[in-house]
C-alpha beads as a LAMMPS data file, in Angstrom:
LAMMPS data file: protein, C-alpha beads

291 atoms
290 bonds

1 atom types
1 bond types

-500.0 500.0 xlo xhi
-500.0 500.0 ylo yhi
-500.0 500.0 zlo zhi

Masses

1 110.0

Atoms # bond

1 1 1 0.000 0.000 0.000
2 1 1 0.925 3.665 -0.317
3 1 1 1.028 5.881 2.804
4 1 1 -1.513 8.656 3.227
5 1 1 -0.261 12.160 2.391
6 1 1 1.805 13.968 5.035
7 1 1 4.076 16.983 5.406
8 1 1 7.775 16.447 6.023
9 1 1 10.430 18.468 7.861
10 1 1 14.052 17.721 8.765
11 1 1 15.032 20.030 11.651
12 1 1 18.706 20.751 12.323
13 1 1 18.352 21.112 16.107
14 1 1 16.640 19.252 18.914
15 1 1 14.855 22.423 20.022
16 1 1 13.360 22.818 16.560
17 1 1 12.186 19.207 16.565
18 1 1 10.644 19.563 20.034
19 1 1 8.759 22.696 18.977
20 1 1 7.397 20.991 15.862
21 1 1 6.332 17.945 17.858
22 1 1 4.679 20.092 20.533
23 1 1 2.783 22.050 17.884
24 1 1 1.378 18.946 16.182
25 1 1 1.177 16.483 19.102
26 1 1 -0.239 13.090 18.182
27 1 1 -0.627 14.178 14.548
28 1 1 3.168 14.082 14.139
29 1 1 5.537 11.126 13.993
30 1 1 9.302 11.024 14.492
31 1 1 11.475 9.355 11.867
32 1 1 14.742 7.789 13.002
33 1 1 15.859 4.651 11.132
34 1 1 12.358 4.055 9.805
35 1 1 12.238 0.275 10.276
36 1 1 9.316 0.468 12.700
37 1 1 7.500 3.485 11.273
38 1 1 7.584 2.932 7.506
39 1 1 5.679 -0.385 7.545
40 1 1 2.997 1.262 9.700
41 1 1 2.732 4.137 7.225
42 1 1 2.459 1.789 4.240
43 1 1 -0.280 -0.228 5.941
44 1 1 -1.957 3.016 7.045
45 1 1 -1.879 1.856 10.638
46 1 1 -0.242 5.235 11.291
47 1 1 -1.530 8.343 9.488
48 1 1 0.455 11.359 10.686
49 1 1 -0.046 14.754 9.118
50 1 1 3.616 15.596 9.763
51 1 1 6.779 13.486 9.634
52 1 1 9.726 14.896 11.621
53 1 1 13.026 13.459 10.392
54 1 1 15.612 13.473 13.212
55 1 1 18.504 12.407 10.984
56 1 1 20.045 15.867 10.562
57 1 1 20.307 16.637 14.277
58 1 1 23.951 16.365 15.321
59 1 1 24.921 14.511 18.482
60 1 1 21.964 12.134 18.674
61 1 1 23.990 9.203 17.362
62 1 1 27.045 9.464 19.607
63 1 1 28.290 6.871 22.107
64 1 1 30.323 8.307 24.999
65 1 1 31.464 7.642 28.530
66 1 1 29.977 10.234 30.898
67 1 1 30.062 10.440 34.704
68 1 1 30.719 6.760 35.221
69 1 1 28.098 5.599 32.722
70 1 1 27.833 4.940 29.012
71 1 1 25.611 7.429 27.173
72 1 1 24.163 6.255 23.858
73 1 1 22.391 8.688 21.573
74 1 1 18.937 7.542 20.493
75 1 1 19.935 7.659 16.817
76 1 1 22.871 5.280 17.280
77 1 1 22.339 2.421 14.857
78 1 1 22.432 -1.223 15.848
79 1 1 25.649 -1.590 13.844
80 1 1 27.292 1.367 15.615
81 1 1 26.600 -0.354 18.915
82 1 1 27.666 -3.753 17.605
83 1 1 31.018 -2.369 16.391
84 1 1 31.746 0.152 19.184
85 1 1 35.129 -0.571 20.792
86 1 1 34.089 1.462 23.833
87 1 1 31.034 -0.733 24.379
88 1 1 32.899 -3.973 23.735
89 1 1 35.237 -3.010 26.569
90 1 1 32.897 -1.150 28.942
91 1 1 29.449 -2.691 28.365
92 1 1 29.727 -5.839 26.226
93 1 1 26.077 -6.868 26.652
94 1 1 25.035 -4.158 24.189
95 1 1 27.262 -5.228 21.245
96 1 1 26.264 -8.832 21.916
97 1 1 22.577 -7.936 21.793
98 1 1 23.033 -5.787 18.672
99 1 1 24.525 -8.750 16.786
100 1 1 21.269 -10.656 17.339
101 1 1 19.047 -8.021 15.700
102 1 1 17.642 -8.655 12.234
103 1 1 20.192 -8.789 9.424
104 1 1 23.005 -6.578 8.155
105 1 1 20.647 -4.155 6.394
106 1 1 18.483 -3.761 9.476
107 1 1 21.479 -3.240 11.761
108 1 1 22.947 -0.577 9.494
109 1 1 19.751 1.457 9.385
110 1 1 17.698 0.735 12.509
111 1 1 18.324 2.729 15.695
112 1 1 18.235 1.837 19.360
113 1 1 15.920 4.765 20.134
114 1 1 13.468 3.771 17.433
115 1 1 13.352 0.205 18.722
116 1 1 12.854 1.212 22.353
117 1 1 10.073 3.703 21.647
118 1 1 8.316 1.271 19.311
119 1 1 8.228 -1.177 22.250
120 1 1 7.538 -4.310 20.259
121 1 1 6.978 -7.125 22.806
122 1 1 9.504 -9.274 20.906
123 1 1 12.248 -6.665 20.382
124 1 1 15.762 -7.385 21.644
125 1 1 16.873 -4.031 23.084
126 1 1 14.329 -3.793 25.910
127 1 1 15.607 -7.001 27.533
128 1 1 19.206 -5.737 27.564
129 1 1 18.355 -2.247 28.814
130 1 1 16.182 -3.726 31.582
131 1 1 18.898 -6.163 32.666
132 1 1 21.347 -3.252 32.949
133 1 1 18.883 -1.050 34.891
134 1 1 19.224 1.517 32.132
135 1 1 17.866 5.047 32.140
136 1 1 16.196 6.873 29.265
137 1 1 16.415 10.629 28.848
138 1 1 13.399 12.332 27.282
139 1 1 13.210 15.882 25.969
140 1 1 9.988 17.861 25.693
141 1 1 8.664 21.441 25.859
142 1 1 9.261 21.494 29.642
143 1 1 12.857 20.333 29.345
144 1 1 14.517 17.030 30.164
145 1 1 13.349 14.162 32.306
146 1 1 14.869 10.770 33.021
147 1 1 12.917 7.559 33.476
148 1 1 14.047 4.066 34.425
149 1 1 13.634 1.256 31.925
150 1 1 11.136 -0.602 34.138
151 1 1 8.851 2.418 34.196
152 1 1 9.270 3.084 30.471
153 1 1 7.642 -0.035 29.010
154 1 1 3.911 -0.028 29.713
155 1 1 2.466 -2.547 27.254
156 1 1 2.548 -3.699 23.639
157 1 1 3.766 -0.780 21.504
158 1 1 3.150 1.485 24.518
159 1 1 5.678 3.446 26.587
160 1 1 5.700 6.234 29.144
161 1 1 6.927 8.770 26.592
162 1 1 4.490 11.648 26.097
163 1 1 3.266 12.628 22.604
164 1 1 5.338 15.825 22.763
165 1 1 8.568 14.186 23.968
166 1 1 11.611 12.798 22.145
167 1 1 13.877 10.046 23.438
168 1 1 17.366 11.520 23.182
169 1 1 19.707 9.284 25.153
170 1 1 20.029 5.910 26.863
171 1 1 22.417 5.526 29.814
172 1 1 23.731 2.255 31.217
173 1 1 26.346 1.439 33.882
174 1 1 29.931 0.669 32.977
175 1 1 30.700 -3.010 33.504
176 1 1 32.827 -3.361 36.629
177 1 1 35.169 -6.112 37.811
178 1 1 33.564 -9.482 38.543
179 1 1 30.625 -8.535 36.323
180 1 1 29.463 -10.578 33.358
181 1 1 26.524 -10.447 30.986
182 1 1 24.907 -12.429 28.191
183 1 1 21.947 -12.378 25.812
184 1 1 20.306 -15.572 24.620
185 1 1 17.248 -15.924 22.409
186 1 1 15.261 -18.135 20.101
187 1 1 14.635 -16.075 17.005
188 1 1 11.683 -16.234 14.663
189 1 1 13.508 -17.237 11.506
190 1 1 11.782 -14.926 9.026
191 1 1 11.953 -11.689 11.026
192 1 1 14.725 -12.268 13.548
193 1 1 12.462 -11.066 16.371
194 1 1 12.653 -13.019 19.616
195 1 1 10.145 -15.755 20.273
196 1 1 11.788 -15.503 23.672
197 1 1 14.953 -13.600 24.587
198 1 1 16.717 -13.279 27.950
199 1 1 19.464 -10.837 28.938
200 1 1 21.356 -11.328 32.187
201 1 1 23.875 -9.130 33.979
202 1 1 25.579 -10.612 37.065
203 1 1 28.070 -9.147 39.534
204 1 1 29.855 -11.524 41.897
205 1 1 31.551 -10.654 45.167
206 1 1 35.046 -11.852 46.071
207 1 1 33.642 -15.128 47.425
208 1 1 31.619 -15.956 44.324
209 1 1 28.261 -14.904 45.714
210 1 1 25.780 -13.064 43.517
211 1 1 26.156 -9.473 44.637
212 1 1 23.774 -8.012 42.021
213 1 1 21.766 -9.347 39.112
214 1 1 19.439 -8.076 36.412
215 1 1 17.390 -10.373 34.168
216 1 1 15.450 -8.820 31.283
217 1 1 12.978 -10.925 29.309
218 1 1 11.391 -10.222 25.933
219 1 1 8.888 -12.146 23.821
220 1 1 7.241 -13.936 26.758
221 1 1 4.456 -11.480 27.584
222 1 1 2.905 -8.324 26.164
223 1 1 5.939 -6.227 27.175
224 1 1 9.546 -6.758 28.154
225 1 1 10.054 -7.090 31.914
226 1 1 12.517 -7.731 34.752
227 1 1 12.264 -11.280 36.119
228 1 1 12.338 -10.227 39.758
229 1 1 11.451 -13.632 41.224
230 1 1 14.367 -15.233 39.382
231 1 1 16.714 -12.437 40.449
232 1 1 15.795 -12.770 44.131
233 1 1 16.482 -16.507 44.028
234 1 1 20.110 -15.746 43.102
235 1 1 20.899 -12.510 44.894
236 1 1 23.255 -12.876 47.869
237 1 1 23.918 -16.590 47.352
238 1 1 26.887 -18.633 46.215
239 1 1 26.249 -19.367 42.548
240 1 1 26.010 -23.033 41.655
241 1 1 24.595 -24.909 38.665
242 1 1 21.648 -26.010 40.822
243 1 1 20.946 -22.439 41.939
244 1 1 21.020 -21.214 38.331
245 1 1 18.536 -23.928 37.379
246 1 1 16.262 -23.036 40.308
247 1 1 16.443 -19.339 39.474
248 1 1 15.706 -19.865 35.779
249 1 1 12.707 -22.009 36.710
250 1 1 11.087 -18.901 38.229
251 1 1 11.546 -16.590 35.246
252 1 1 7.926 -17.007 34.130
253 1 1 6.389 -16.819 37.630
254 1 1 3.197 -14.754 37.616
255 1 1 3.367 -14.182 33.856
256 1 1 0.597 -14.904 31.375
257 1 1 2.619 -15.930 28.305
258 1 1 1.787 -14.734 24.817
259 1 1 0.315 -17.204 22.341
260 1 1 0.543 -16.929 18.552
261 1 1 1.288 -19.022 15.492
262 1 1 4.964 -19.232 16.470
263 1 1 4.534 -20.649 19.985
264 1 1 1.801 -21.323 22.507
265 1 1 2.037 -20.031 26.048
266 1 1 3.319 -23.232 27.613
267 1 1 6.133 -23.566 25.080
268 1 1 7.090 -19.902 25.466
269 1 1 7.353 -20.299 29.244
270 1 1 9.519 -23.382 28.734
271 1 1 11.765 -21.469 26.322
272 1 1 12.080 -18.614 28.806
273 1 1 13.330 -21.004 31.494
274 1 1 15.797 -22.665 29.115
275 1 1 17.226 -19.408 27.758
276 1 1 17.306 -17.784 31.190
277 1 1 19.470 -20.643 32.469
278 1 1 21.806 -20.278 29.488
279 1 1 22.079 -16.487 29.841
280 1 1 22.718 -16.614 33.596
281 1 1 25.270 -19.387 33.185
282 1 1 27.158 -17.445 30.503
283 1 1 27.004 -14.232 32.550
284 1 1 28.394 -15.954 35.652
285 1 1 31.183 -17.572 33.631
286 1 1 32.163 -14.192 32.210
287 1 1 31.956 -12.522 35.615
288 1 1 34.318 -15.164 37.007
289 1 1 36.840 -14.402 34.260
290 1 1 36.746 -10.640 35.024
291 1 1 38.257 -10.881 38.473

Bonds

1 1 1 2
2 1 2 3
3 1 3 4
4 1 4 5
5 1 5 6
6 1 6 7
7 1 7 8
8 1 8 9
9 1 9 10
10 1 10 11
11 1 11 12
12 1 12 13
13 1 13 14
14 1 14 15
15 1 15 16
16 1 16 17
17 1 17 18
18 1 18 19
19 1 19 20
20 1 20 21
21 1 21 22
22 1 22 23
23 1 23 24
24 1 24 25
25 1 25 26
26 1 26 27
27 1 27 28
28 1 28 29
29 1 29 30
30 1 30 31
31 1 31 32
32 1 32 33
33 1 33 34
34 1 34 35
35 1 35 36
36 1 36 37
37 1 37 38
38 1 38 39
39 1 39 40
40 1 40 41
41 1 41 42
42 1 42 43
43 1 43 44
44 1 44 45
45 1 45 46
46 1 46 47
47 1 47 48
48 1 48 49
49 1 49 50
50 1 50 51
51 1 51 52
52 1 52 53
53 1 53 54
54 1 54 55
55 1 55 56
56 1 56 57
57 1 57 58
58 1 58 59
59 1 59 60
60 1 60 61
61 1 61 62
62 1 62 63
63 1 63 64
64 1 64 65
65 1 65 66
66 1 66 67
67 1 67 68
68 1 68 69
69 1 69 70
70 1 70 71
71 1 71 72
72 1 72 73
73 1 73 74
74 1 74 75
75 1 75 76
76 1 76 77
77 1 77 78
78 1 78 79
79 1 79 80
80 1 80 81
81 1 81 82
82 1 82 83
83 1 83 84
84 1 84 85
85 1 85 86
86 1 86 87
87 1 87 88
88 1 88 89
89 1 89 90
90 1 90 91
91 1 91 92
92 1 92 93
93 1 93 94
94 1 94 95
95 1 95 96
96 1 96 97
97 1 97 98
98 1 98 99
99 1 99 100
100 1 100 101
101 1 101 102
102 1 102 103
103 1 103 104
104 1 104 105
105 1 105 106
106 1 106 107
107 1 107 108
108 1 108 109
109 1 109 110
110 1 110 111
111 1 111 112
112 1 112 113
113 1 113 114
114 1 114 115
115 1 115 116
116 1 116 117
117 1 117 118
118 1 118 119
119 1 119 120
120 1 120 121
121 1 121 122
122 1 122 123
123 1 123 124
124 1 124 125
125 1 125 126
126 1 126 127
127 1 127 128
128 1 128 129
129 1 129 130
130 1 130 131
131 1 131 132
132 1 132 133
133 1 133 134
134 1 134 135
135 1 135 136
136 1 136 137
137 1 137 138
138 1 138 139
139 1 139 140
140 1 140 141
141 1 141 142
142 1 142 143
143 1 143 144
144 1 144 145
145 1 145 146
146 1 146 147
147 1 147 148
148 1 148 149
149 1 149 150
150 1 150 151
151 1 151 152
152 1 152 153
153 1 153 154
154 1 154 155
155 1 155 156
156 1 156 157
157 1 157 158
158 1 158 159
159 1 159 160
160 1 160 161
161 1 161 162
162 1 162 163
163 1 163 164
164 1 164 165
165 1 165 166
166 1 166 167
167 1 167 168
168 1 168 169
169 1 169 170
170 1 170 171
171 1 171 172
172 1 172 173
173 1 173 174
174 1 174 175
175 1 175 176
176 1 176 177
177 1 177 178
178 1 178 179
179 1 179 180
180 1 180 181
181 1 181 182
182 1 182 183
183 1 183 184
184 1 184 185
185 1 185 186
186 1 186 187
187 1 187 188
188 1 188 189
189 1 189 190
190 1 190 191
191 1 191 192
192 1 192 193
193 1 193 194
194 1 194 195
195 1 195 196
196 1 196 197
197 1 197 198
198 1 198 199
199 1 199 200
200 1 200 201
201 1 201 202
202 1 202 203
203 1 203 204
204 1 204 205
205 1 205 206
206 1 206 207
207 1 207 208
208 1 208 209
209 1 209 210
210 1 210 211
211 1 211 212
212 1 212 213
213 1 213 214
214 1 214 215
215 1 215 216
216 1 216 217
217 1 217 218
218 1 218 219
219 1 219 220
220 1 220 221
221 1 221 222
222 1 222 223
223 1 223 224
224 1 224 225
225 1 225 226
226 1 226 227
227 1 227 228
228 1 228 229
229 1 229 230
230 1 230 231
231 1 231 232
232 1 232 233
233 1 233 234
234 1 234 235
235 1 235 236
236 1 236 237
237 1 237 238
238 1 238 239
239 1 239 240
240 1 240 241
241 1 241 242
242 1 242 243
243 1 243 244
244 1 244 245
245 1 245 246
246 1 246 247
247 1 247 248
248 1 248 249
249 1 249 250
250 1 250 251
251 1 251 252
252 1 252 253
253 1 253 254
254 1 254 255
255 1 255 256
256 1 256 257
257 1 257 258
258 1 258 259
259 1 259 260
260 1 260 261
261 1 261 262
262 1 262 263
263 1 263 264
264 1 264 265
265 1 265 266
266 1 266 267
267 1 267 268
268 1 268 269
269 1 269 270
270 1 270 271
271 1 271 272
272 1 272 273
273 1 273 274
274 1 274 275
275 1 275 276
276 1 276 277
277 1 277 278
278 1 278 279
279 1 279 280
280 1 280 281
281 1 281 282
282 1 282 283
283 1 283 284
284 1 284 285
285 1 285 286
286 1 286 287
287 1 287 288
288 1 288 289
289 1 289 290
290 1 290 291
């Protein structure tokens, strides 16, 4: 199909983009990489009167170390993150997750900000950002505000971002000593989206006990989420193979799994337990090697 008619602007500053978005509200859409938006336009599931192209705004695609954290501009592409030497050294979960997204064409064009704001229940980035306790910086007419990843994802294709706000930056902690991470998923073969995906970030203390852990899950329910029950089973305890198995067994506790033509709910819950065990095991192994 052909999209409905719309006006198009390409502002050169964030302030200009914010003003245009505030003036048009829900009648405007932001264009980043376009992988989420363009199919919606073609199917006329989205019919904006104005398209605001963010591609000419400088600084929104940078990846930097700031105040003890890694700051990633919302327009950073999946490939930028996959190939970033800074991230490979300081936050390796993100390049690992980026490698699992789509194909080469998708990774060269799609952006982390576009994926997060689209909030597809099967997208890869939400699981990783949740596992890392990431923060998202939003910019609107009233200035900046920061929101935690757990508060950002509200439901399928629904986030806490207001119609007049723009996601500008994602911040995650720098990986410290005795910290390891991993992302494991079963991909839907045609699209590359996760039938189930699990990201784990584990920090061990000097005695091999789990000092801190984050487990982000995607594909299992109508939004990505932190598997708190599984995390609590591990936190503060000496990590063993049996404990990892017990923790992973709780990853679907209290969750009503999605069902579709790719997997029924029971199978999805089983996959979540399997891939959670694999992700935690890999994360612990890597944390042990970073002493």
